C-alpha positions as CSV (number, residue, x, y, z in Angstrom):
1,X,-33.7,-53.3,11.4
2,X,-35.4,-53.4,14.7
3,X,-33.9,-50.0,16.0
4,X,-35.0,-48.4,12.8
5,X,-38.6,-49.6,13.1
6,X,-38.7,-48.4,16.7
7,X,-37.2,-45.0,15.9
8,X,-39.8,-44.6,13.2
9,X,-42.5,-45.2,15.8
10,X,-41.0,-42.7,18.3
11,X,-40.3,-40.2,15.7
12,X,-43.8,-40.2,14.1
13,X,-45.7,-40.2,17.4
14,X,-46.3,-37.0,19.4
15,X,-45.5,-37.5,23.0
16,X,-43.7,-40.7,22.5
17,X,-41.1,-41.3,25.3
18,X,-39.7,-44.6,23.9
19,X,-40.5,-47.9,22.3
20,X,-39.1,-51.3,22.6
21,X,-39.3,-54.9,21.5
22,X,-39.2,-57.3,24.5
23,X,-39.6,-61.0,25.0
24,X,-42.2,-62.5,27.3
25,X,-39.2,-63.5,29.4
26,X,-38.6,-59.9,30.3
27,X,-35.6,-59.5,28.1
28,X,-35.3,-56.5,25.8
29,X,-34.4,-57.1,22.1
30,X,-34.2,-53.5,21.0
31,X,-35.3,-50.1,22.0
32,X,-35.4,-46.4,20.8
33,X,-35.8,-43.6,23.3
34,X,-37.0,-39.9,22.7
35,X,-34.2,-37.5,23.0
36,X,-35.3,-36.0,26.2
37,X,-36.3,-39.2,28.0
38,X,-34.7,-40.3,31.2
39,X,-37.1,-43.2,31.9
40,X,-35.6,-46.7,31.9
41,X,-38.5,-48.3,29.9
42,X,-36.7,-51.6,30.0
43,X,-37.4,-52.0,33.7
44,X,-41.0,-50.7,33.4
45,X,-41.7,-53.1,30.4
46,X,-40.2,-56.1,32.3
47,X,-42.7,-55.4,35.2
48,X,-45.6,-55.3,32.7
49,X,-44.5,-58.6,31.2
50,X,-46.4,-60.5,33.9
51,X,-49.5,-58.6,33.3
52,X,-49.2,-59.2,29.5
53,X,-48.7,-62.9,29.9
54,X,-51.7,-63.1,32.2
55,X,-53.9,-60.9,29.9
56,X,-52.9,-63.2,26.8
57,X,-53.7,-66.4,28.7
58,X,-57.1,-64.9,30.0
59,X,-58.2,-63.9,26.5
60,X,-57.3,-67.5,25.3
61,X,-58.9,-69.3,28.3
62,X,-62.1,-67.3,27.8
63,X,-62.3,-68.1,24.1
64,X,-61.9,-64.5,23.2
65,X,-59.3,-65.1,20.7
66,X,-55.7,-63.7,20.7
67,X,-55.0,-60.5,22.5
68,X,-54.3,-57.8,20.1
69,X,-53.5,-54.8,22.4
70,X,-53.1,-53.7,26.0
71,X,-53.1,-50.2,27.2
72,X,-52.2,-49.3,30.7
73,X,-52.5,-45.5,31.5
74,X,-51.3,-43.8,34.6
75,X,-51.2,-40.1,35.7
76,X,-47.7,-39.6,34.0
77,X,-47.6,-42.2,31.2
78,X,-49.5,-44.6,29.0
79,X,-48.1,-48.0,27.9
80,X,-49.3,-49.4,24.7
81,X,-48.5,-53.1,24.2
82,X,-49.0,-55.1,21.1
83,X,-47.9,-58.7,20.6
84,X,-45.7,-59.5,17.6
85,X,-45.6,-63.2,18.0
86,X,-46.6,-65.5,21.0
87,X,-43.1,-64.7,22.6
88,X,-42.4,-61.1,21.6
89,X,-44.2,-57.9,21.9
90,X,-43.9,-54.2,21.1
91,X,-44.3,-51.5,23.8
92,X,-44.7,-47.7,23.3
93,X,-44.5,-45.3,26.2
94,X,-46.5,-42.2,25.6
95,X,-47.0,-39.0,27.6
96,X,-50.7,-38.0,28.4
97,X,-50.6,-35.3,25.8
98,X,-49.5,-37.9,23.1
99,X,-51.4,-39.0,20.2
100,X,-53.0,-42.3,21.1
101,X,-54.5,-42.8,17.7
102,X,-51.4,-42.2,15.9
103,X,-49.5,-44.4,18.4
104,X,-51.9,-47.3,17.8
105,X,-51.4,-46.9,14.0
106,X,-47.7,-46.7,14.2
107,X,-47.6,-49.9,16.4
108,X,-49.9,-51.7,14.0
109,X,-47.6,-50.8,11.1
110,X,-44.5,-52.0,12.9
111,X,-46.3,-55.2,14.1
112,X,-47.0,-56.2,10.6
113,X,-43.5,-55.6,9.4
114,X,-41.9,-57.3,12.5
115,X,-44.1,-60.4,12.2
116,X,-42.3,-61.2,8.9
117,X,-38.9,-60.6,10.7
118,X,-39.7,-62.8,13.6
119,X,-41.2,-65.7,11.7
120,X,-37.9,-66.4,10.0
């Protein structure tokens, strides 16, 4: 189920390098890579876990509500991170030429579907 959802995100988003579901503990639950990808997104995502935890805590401490999305863009790649629950999140890696709007749409669809799976 999880891999199929991630595969749908990658296949539907131009410039997608890969997608994964990861826990805030830095452990990957599932992943899907683009065919030509040689990036180990598990390692990159684990590094961004600390940033995500801090961002979630900051939003809550500042009474801004729950964090809904975090985007980190570099020269080579962009990382879109969306919480599924308080302990798990979706991450999509996107090339600069990728469709950011489509990526956000696909992540939101997946988030809604996965919220049900993770609430069981």
